[in-house]
C-alpha positions, 0 to 999 in steps of 0.5 A: 367653848365660846370665848368670855370677855373678862373687862377688869377695872384698873386692869387696862395698863398691863393689857393695853386698854383691852379686854382679856380675852379668856378662850376656851382652849385656855380653860380645861373646865367650866370650874376654871372659869367659876374660879376666875370671878371669885378672885375678886371676892376671896382677896377682900375676904382674906383681909374681912375685917379680924385681925390680920395674922400669919395664920391668916391662911389656915385651911380652917379660916378659909374653909369657914368662908367658904361655908359662910358663903355657901349658906348665904347663897343657898339661903337666898336661893331657897328664899326666893322660891319662897318669896316668888313661889317658884321652882328652885331652878327659876329661883337660881336663874332669878338670882343670876338674872340680877348680877351685872356682867362685869367682873364675869359675875353673871357668867360665873353664877350661871356656870355654878347653877350648871355645875351645882344646880341638879344637886341643890334641886334635888336637896331643896326639894327634899326640904334640907336648909342651907346648912344641910345642903352645905354639909352635905356638899362638902362646902362646909365640914365638921372637923373630928373633935370640933363642934357643928357649925350651923346658922339655922335651928337643927332639923327636927330629925336628928342631924346625922340621919338627916345629913346622911339622907342628903349625902346620899341624894349627892353621893354620886354627883359629879359636883363633889370633885369641885367643892372638894377641890383645893385649887389656887385660882392664882396658878391659872396662867391667864389669872397668875400676873393680875393675882400678883398685882391686886394682892400688892395693890391690897397688901401695900394700900397702893393704887393698882393703876398708877403710871408715874408711881407718885401714889396717886390714880385716875382709876377710882377702885383697886386703891385709887381715888375713892381711896386718896385724892385724884390724880390730874396728871398720871404721866408726871409723878410731880404733879399729885394732890396736896403738893405745894404749888409749883411756880404758882401753878401759872402753867398747870395744875401741880397739886390737882386742886383745879385752882391753876392759870393768871387772872387775865385782869391783874395778872396775878396767878390764881393759886397765889390769890386765892390760896396764898396764906389760907393755910392749906391741909390734907386729911389722913386717916390711919384706919382699919375697916371701920375707918375704910367704911366695910359695907355689904349691903343687905340687899344682896342676901334679902331675897324679898328686896332683890330686883335688877338694881340690886347688885349695880355696885357689886363690881365696885364693891369687890374691887374695893375690898368691900369698903365704901371710903369713897362715902366714909366718915373721914375721906368721903367725898360722895354724896351720902346715901343715908339721908342724913345732912352731916359730911364728911371730915374731908368734905367739912375741910373742903367747904372751909377752904376750897385750896384743900380740894382732893387733899385726902388719903384713906390709909385704911385696911381690913383687919388693921391694928397697931400690931400690923400698921407698919406693914403699910403706914409706907402707903401715906404720901407726904413730903416734908419739903413740897407739900402742905401739912396734914391732919393725921387721924389714927383710928384703929378702933377694934382689932387691938382687942378683937380676934376670930380665935375660940379664946380671943383674950391672949390674943388682944395687944397689951397696953405696953405693946401698944405703946410700943407700937404708937411711939413707933408709928409716931415717930415715923409720922415725925419723920414724914409730916411737913411741919405744922401738922396734927395727929389725932389718936382715937380711943376704942369704943365699948363694943358691948353696944353690939350684943346689947342692941342686936342680939334678939333681933332678926338677922337679915337672912332670918327676917322672912321666917323669922329663924335666925337672930344676931345671937345665931350669926354671932354663934355660926360665925364664931363656931367656924372661927371667922368672926370679926370680934369674937370678944363682942360678938359673944353670948358670954358676957364676962368675955364681953365684959373683959373686951371692953376692959382691955379697950378701954386700957388701950385708951387710957394708953393712947391718952397718957401718950398725947398728953406727954409726948412732944414732936417737932413737926406735928402736935398731937391729941387724943378724942374718945370713941364716944358712941354713946354721945352719938347714939343720943343724937340718933335717938333724939332724931327718932332712930333706934341704936341698932340702926346705927350698925351694918346690918350684914356683919352685925359689927361695923358702924354704918354710914349714918354712925360715920358721919354722926362720929364725923359731926361729933369730932369735927364740933369737939376740934373746932371747940378745943384745938381750932388751930387744927382745922385752919381758917376759912378761906375768904376767897371761896366764893371767887374760887367757885365763880372762877373754877366751879367744882375745880375739876370734881373728884 
């Protein structure tokens, strides 16, 4: 077999800045190659957006995501046939041609076609829908005593005869041994080390590529500078964003804000001249998938919108766990693609005081909650003696009440458990944050908004033929037990109400803690998660409430919603606690004149 070149962002350190060459002699079958790329998809999906738990690796959970993936891919192929009036074979070829070369994506696609293409052609040519196809290929399974999980309306003929007919078509197919395979991709020799490090980076929420181990990186993804300010010297662990300048940064930039050297006119260091007394501060988010800005592009699922440009961002998304922190409401630093004028909290802090440049940390994880924050809070980087104070926003807005379980209520965090875990978190912060910091606790939303505004709208995969609504999509995820939030993404009104009532109780607990507890190194505040205010603002601009939710997962606030929430947050803090934000730096124009964009982000 021809050599296949695997170039993975952030892996250059381990492999001497060379691409990893995977030779045919190391690959026992094309299937092994196919298994390689999904590593970068499956690792983030294992911590998708529902609460992290010890049984996350359970067979049912894993099988559920496999089933969803199969139904999505087969649906896209089926709809490409319809949109372009082409054959199944041509549509599979078209889909693969759209995928980028990075992360083996295009190669994998063609190999999957080689293995499963003949069966897909036979099944789709006999008008089997995606549910039937995926059950017949055994990517979807109906366990004994469990309900039948399906996204699309059931076939006009009875389900069992239809499925039996499909199984007869693929009865002797060699592809079944692959769909039945439970091979662990990380057991492949050439992937074992990469797997271990990627898993560690995700688990510990620290950069995969970090030469000096200061928790900052010069690489964007795999927990690099998309998540926390870019390192300006990855060979010196004493140079990183947010620290107080060493000797006023006369000789080099020790805090990565791009301000260093001496003014030749008067011999005064620029850092001293422009930043002394300006009260620099960083922004740190302790959050979940909403804070990390979990986002799956609807273009990846919508056949009528697909083109060569559709998947350009897919490698970046996969190596960021399907999150986009660089565009998030708290720590985003890139210009928004949403078309609204509002900026992230970090960009507002930077505009207020250019000495805050690059001082942001997004310590968020898919599935994070008050109950598992202790597993990754140590990835927070702040030295009490060496660093500037920070504004810490605690925003676990869903997973304390959200669960994928059939009965999610027993899984919900109680007010008593929340109180205990929050106090533990606050004590940790008090022992790590520099004096003069601020901590703001964010309440939980009323997630009934989701069902109320989405249930009767068509899901992206259902828009072409008007056959799948969000109610169907929610039901499919709940049946497979992979829903990020069964409590709110449910047709059961009583369950939705119970979930909102618990969320309200937990918000009240946070509010009480903020009002009654004092700490030596920071003051403590509480802010409501008032999505109603954001909705009203959006409607004033001519928008509709459903446009504020991520269309593919039907759960997370989208980029517009996150930036509008940031705007509400900023205005509230500016009005009630202006000391949190610090004063405006009068030297901002001079900083721009001398240092331009300060090295960018």
